[in-house]
Wavefront OBJ file of the C-alpha trace (Angstrom):
o trace
v 88.886 104.347 197.689
v 92.173 106.126 198.496
v 93.231 109.522 197.116
v 96.206 111.004 195.876
v 95.877 114.697 195.146
v 92.956 114.679 192.495
v 93.465 111.061 191.629
v 91.430 108.362 193.639
v 92.307 104.755 193.417
v 91.148 101.359 194.403
v 93.715 98.465 195.254
v 94.178 95.388 197.384
v 97.766 96.358 197.973
v 99.027 98.142 201.028
v 98.707 101.993 200.788
v 102.227 102.610 200.386
v 102.815 100.245 197.470
v 99.730 101.346 195.966
v 100.816 104.811 196.001
v 104.154 103.844 194.376
v 102.340 102.059 191.469
v 99.851 105.098 191.108
v 102.973 107.407 190.925
v 104.866 105.269 188.492
v 101.931 105.070 185.790
v 101.259 109.018 186.123
v 104.879 109.992 185.969
v 105.783 107.195 183.114
v 108.238 105.716 185.488
v 107.692 102.276 184.074
v 109.364 99.946 181.386
v 107.273 98.899 178.183
v 107.942 95.399 177.394
v 105.226 95.091 174.438
v 102.354 97.387 173.322
v 99.531 95.639 172.270
v 97.127 98.420 171.250
v 98.020 102.229 171.348
v 95.225 104.445 169.407
v 92.436 106.739 170.328
v 90.479 104.102 171.825
v 92.839 102.073 174.136
v 96.354 101.774 175.477
v 97.008 98.188 176.370
v 100.623 97.392 177.254
v 102.639 94.777 179.124
v 104.908 96.795 181.360
v 107.258 96.628 184.277
v 106.794 98.533 187.308
v 109.985 97.835 189.700
v 110.170 94.025 189.334
v 106.563 93.521 188.872
v 104.811 92.418 185.407
v 101.699 94.118 184.779
v 99.109 94.722 182.141
v 98.397 98.526 182.074
v 95.174 99.574 180.172
v 93.895 103.065 179.766
v 90.336 103.243 178.047
v 90.942 106.587 176.306
v 87.782 106.440 174.159
v 85.515 105.809 177.356
v 87.424 108.405 179.401
v 86.541 111.139 176.563
v 83.141 110.468 175.787
v 80.713 113.086 177.260
v 77.992 110.377 178.266
v 80.534 108.057 179.711
v 81.820 110.942 181.752
v 78.244 111.957 182.891
v 77.453 108.112 183.704
v 80.596 108.182 185.896
v 78.760 110.493 188.417
v 76.789 107.445 189.473
v 78.771 104.175 188.633
v 82.428 105.270 188.491
v 85.040 104.847 185.931
v 85.206 101.848 183.437
v 88.829 101.111 185.003
v 87.399 100.944 188.360
v 84.387 98.714 187.285
v 87.071 96.489 185.291
v 89.163 96.205 188.469
v 85.825 94.883 190.486
v 84.846 92.575 187.708
v 88.383 90.930 187.686
v 88.020 90.524 191.389
v 84.431 88.874 191.383
v 85.854 86.412 188.622
v 88.588 85.369 191.234
v 85.906 85.289 194.109
v 83.868 82.911 191.911
v 86.827 80.593 191.258
v 87.163 81.337 187.673
v 90.346 82.284 185.606
v 91.064 85.800 185.181
v 93.985 88.135 185.680
v 94.402 89.395 189.498
v 93.539 93.111 189.631
v 96.455 95.226 191.182
v 95.263 98.781 191.000
v 92.574 101.000 189.166
v 93.137 104.837 189.220
v 90.601 107.712 188.198
v 90.798 111.659 188.085
v 87.535 113.497 188.418
v 86.782 117.221 187.692
v 83.434 118.379 188.968
v 82.471 115.233 190.030
v 83.121 113.352 186.669
v 85.631 111.174 185.546
v 88.098 112.477 183.171
v 90.909 109.971 183.271
v 91.463 106.481 184.407
v 93.583 103.360 184.106
v 93.641 100.022 185.631
v 96.627 97.778 186.316
v 96.415 93.597 186.657
v 99.109 91.113 186.878
v 100.263 90.077 183.317
v 99.374 86.354 182.486
v 101.703 84.299 180.786
v 99.490 82.269 177.978
v 98.854 81.797 174.405
v 95.812 82.679 172.233
v 93.505 79.514 172.218
v 93.303 77.175 169.217
v 90.594 74.822 167.865
v 91.562 71.935 170.085
v 91.147 74.148 173.166
v 87.504 74.581 172.475
v 86.254 71.986 174.823
v 88.002 73.854 177.844
v 86.989 77.315 176.797
v 83.258 76.364 176.134
v 83.239 74.601 179.792
v 84.707 77.827 181.237
v 81.906 79.858 179.468
v 79.289 77.391 180.710
v 80.660 77.796 184.382
v 80.370 81.632 184.204
v 76.764 81.166 183.252
v 75.989 78.761 185.941
v 77.304 81.405 188.329
v 74.591 83.648 186.881
v 76.784 86.087 184.828
v 77.516 87.023 181.464
v 80.684 88.504 179.808
v 80.716 90.715 176.887
v 82.143 90.015 173.510
v 82.247 86.137 174.102
v 84.819 85.358 171.261
v 87.453 82.649 171.185
v 90.241 85.262 170.933
v 89.026 86.840 174.314
v 90.388 84.084 176.275
v 93.824 82.908 176.902
v 95.333 79.327 177.652
v 98.003 79.177 180.548
v 100.907 76.983 180.434
v 99.225 74.716 183.009
v 96.132 74.549 180.449
v 93.915 76.931 182.585
v 91.326 79.067 180.682
v 91.780 82.879 181.394
v 89.028 85.178 180.674
v 90.352 88.577 179.140
v 88.751 91.755 178.016
v 85.478 91.231 179.536
v 82.964 93.000 181.491
v 80.521 91.130 183.694
v 76.841 91.402 183.396
v 74.226 89.807 185.903
v 71.207 89.501 183.495
v 67.832 90.532 185.195
v 65.542 90.010 182.438
v 65.272 86.638 180.214
v 68.599 85.348 181.617
v 68.165 82.060 179.796
v 68.023 83.986 176.523
v 70.703 86.150 177.070
v 73.202 83.291 177.925
v 71.882 81.171 174.954
v 72.909 84.572 172.772
v 76.181 84.646 174.112
v 76.618 81.104 173.634
v 75.785 81.507 170.184
v 78.174 84.357 169.463
v 80.988 82.092 171.032
v 80.144 79.339 168.547
v 80.084 81.675 165.520
v 83.720 82.447 166.631
v 84.543 78.698 167.256
v 82.671 76.584 165.248
v 84.531 73.353 166.360
v 82.755 73.847 169.549
v 79.309 73.415 168.240
v 79.673 69.561 168.103
v 80.435 69.569 171.855
v 77.044 71.032 172.573
v 74.873 68.851 174.674
v 71.558 67.466 173.551
v 69.625 69.628 175.934
v 71.424 72.881 174.671
v 70.813 71.974 171.296
v 67.204 71.341 171.742
v 66.615 74.341 174.033
v 63.835 76.531 172.582
v 66.140 79.432 174.185
v 68.883 78.421 172.223
v 66.893 78.168 169.075
v 65.426 81.698 169.465
v 68.752 83.041 170.504
v 70.207 81.556 167.094
v 67.401 83.295 165.178
v 67.918 86.694 166.798
v 71.598 86.667 166.288
v 71.146 85.692 162.557
v 68.847 88.954 162.424
v 71.451 90.964 164.190
v 74.278 89.952 161.798
v 72.060 90.373 158.671
v 71.305 94.028 159.996
v 74.946 94.648 160.465
v 75.830 93.381 156.847
v 72.988 95.626 155.201
v 74.145 98.611 157.363
v 77.838 98.154 156.228
v 76.502 97.559 152.671
v 74.547 100.901 152.506
v 77.353 102.802 154.260
v 79.839 101.632 151.604
v 77.450 102.679 149.030
v 77.035 105.837 150.364
v 80.717 106.410 150.686
v 81.155 105.349 147.010
v 78.505 107.849 145.761
v 80.262 110.539 147.573
v 83.768 109.647 146.064
v 82.218 109.905 142.464
v 80.973 113.478 143.147
l 1 2 3 4 5 6 7 8 9 10 11 12 13 14 15 16 17 18 19 20 21 22 23 24 25 26 27 28 29 30 31 32 33 34 35 36 37 38 39 40 41 42 43 44 45 46 47 48 49 50 51 52 53 54 55 56 57 58 59 60 61 62 63 64 65 66 67 68 69 70 71 72 73 74 75 76 77 78 79 80 81 82 83 84 85 86 87 88 89 90 91 92 93 94 95 96 97 98 99 100 101 102 103 104 105 106 107 108 109 110 111 112 113 114 115 116 117 118 119 120 121 122 123 124 125 126 127 128 129 130 131 132 133 134 135 136 137 138 139 140 141 142 143 144 145 146 147 148 149 150 151 152 153 154 155 156 157 158 159 160 161 162 163 164 165 166 167 168 169 170 171 172 173 174 175 176 177 178 179 180 181 182 183 184 185 186 187 188 189 190 191 192 193 194 195 196 197 198 199 200 201 202 203 204 205 206 207 208 209 210 211 212 213 214 215 216 217 218 219 220 221 222 223 224 225 226 227 228 229 230 231 232 233 234 235 236 237 238 239 240 241
């Protein structure tokens, strides 16, 4: 990890080029092509730094949470972990954006600010007819022994050549009940893409792990619905007072 004043950064680029990218982000010396999200939680934008087309992501909420800052003493920033997850995906031969640079600023040992840049991927959102390819990509990830978070159809891209790209993910290597955790992630994906359900193999459909996962996910969704229902009722009562 390299250092620029109070900022540290990781990058596969040369030090001179990396410092130029870091300085461009910190000084705002970049061109915004399109902003996808700009709120208290996240800044996500397609930017140009020099002639390079990049995706800039700043996890504002994670940078500001006290417990996230405390955990950064031991595991680093969300941005640096994102960089390493993207790199790991490439090493496994799976489709993911190519990481360029992640920067983090620390005060008294804890991360107070961070960002990550990776190459912008030209692609489109998946449609129902892309279900076979996306499902197979998810299977390949599981076969490698990893999970991704939030396995919804919307969190993939389809490149112009038809390749599947994972986006907005964090890798996890399940240690306990990996078969169950993979089955739960598969079930969540199928809920976001019902068209993929008919593509399941007979082995997947008959798996006791998948049946258990489906039951657990039903309970989880029911709990969320009841929680939302009671919160709405509480707000309604407060509004009548």
